[in-house]
N, C-alpha and C positions, 0 to 999 in steps of 0.2 A: 503493500499499500503505498502509496506515494505522502510526501509530507505536504500537506493544505496550509498554507499560506492564506491570511485575511489579508484583503486588501484596505487599503484608505476611506474606502466609500464605504465599505460595508461599516468598516467600524465606525463613521464619522453617520450614519444610519442609526446605527446600537446605539450611538450617544444623543441623541436627539430628543428632549424631552416631550414627554408623555404629556398629555389632558392630564388637568388634574382626579379624576377620578383614575383611569390610570397607573396614575402617581401612584394616591392610594393603592390601588390594587397591585403595586410594584412591592411599595411599603409593607404590605401585609407578611406578602413569598418571602421575603429580605429576614423581617422580622423572625419568621419558620426556618428560615431554610439557611441561613446564612454563615451560624454555627455548626450545625455538622459539615454543611460544604467545606467551612475553612477548615475542621479538626482532618479531614480529606485531606485537604492540597499542601495542608500548611507544611510537610516538606519538599515539598515542589514551589512553593510562593518564597523567593527567594527579601523578599519585600512584604508580607505577613503585617507590621507592624501601621504602616502606612495603609494600605487595607480595611484594617481592624477601625486606622483612623477616621477612613473616609466611612465608610460604616456609620461611626458614632458622629459625622459629621452631618450627614443623610438624617441621618433621625433626632437630629435637635434643627427642632423647630425656626430656632433666630438663625439660622443659616441661610443665606438667602434663598427663595424658591426654582430659581432660573439654577445655582448650583446644586439645590437639595436633586432638582429634576434632571441634571445629568451624571452623577453620584448615584442618584436612585436608578439611572437606566444600566447604567455601567456594572453597579451591583447585583442587577437580577439575574443579567447574562450571567453574570459567575456561579449562581446558583441553580440558573439553568440547566440539571445534566445534560439534557441532548441539546448541544448548540452545533455554531459549522464543526467542530468536532469535538465532538463527544467527551467529555472528561474521563472517563473509565478508562480509555486508550493510554495505557503506561505509557508515562514521558513525554507527551507530545498532545493530551488529553486538555490539557488548560494550559493548553500555548495560547488558542485565539484570546480567552480569560485576560490572560498575563497585557497579551497585545492593548485589549480594548480598556484595564483596568490602568496600564502605563499611558494610555495618553488620559484618558481622566484623570489621573491624580497627577499629572505634570501640568497642566493644566489650572487644575483647583488646587494646587495645594494651598496657596497661599490663603484660599478658605479657613483653613485647616488649623484649630487652636490648641494652644499648649495646653490643657485641659483636656478636649477629646483625644492627643495625643498622651497624657499622662492614661487617661482611660483605658488605652490602647494597649499601651502596656501592660497594665496589669492584669487585665482579663486576658491578652495572650499569656503570662507569668501562670493564669489561673489554670490555660487549657493547657500548657507545659507540666505543671503538675497531676493533672489529669489523668496523661496520658505516660507519663512515669510508671501512677499509683497503680494504671492499669495494663 
């Protein structure tokens, strides 16, 4: 099977903020699926702290709506198990997710607060402790 790459047009389409109703659906899905998906992807995500910070930023009602919209779109793509490259395919399954998240994070990093970053560090420490205990 050849390695599929994600195009810039595909990334832009994925990161287009949805309408308010769709954003609420994305937020609900992310709240349910983010942590289990992150736990599965942790070993493959070199920038997990940024992804978790993006989660806290997207869930923060004080984050500007256009920023929340893009982050919700990127995180929704991350939690979908079957996207352009299904996540269960070892080593490359999260490749397209990484591309989408990288674009969103590099564009919106300035909107992430020190408090959100600290919450991300704490959450990751707990997640890593849980993984070691199991």
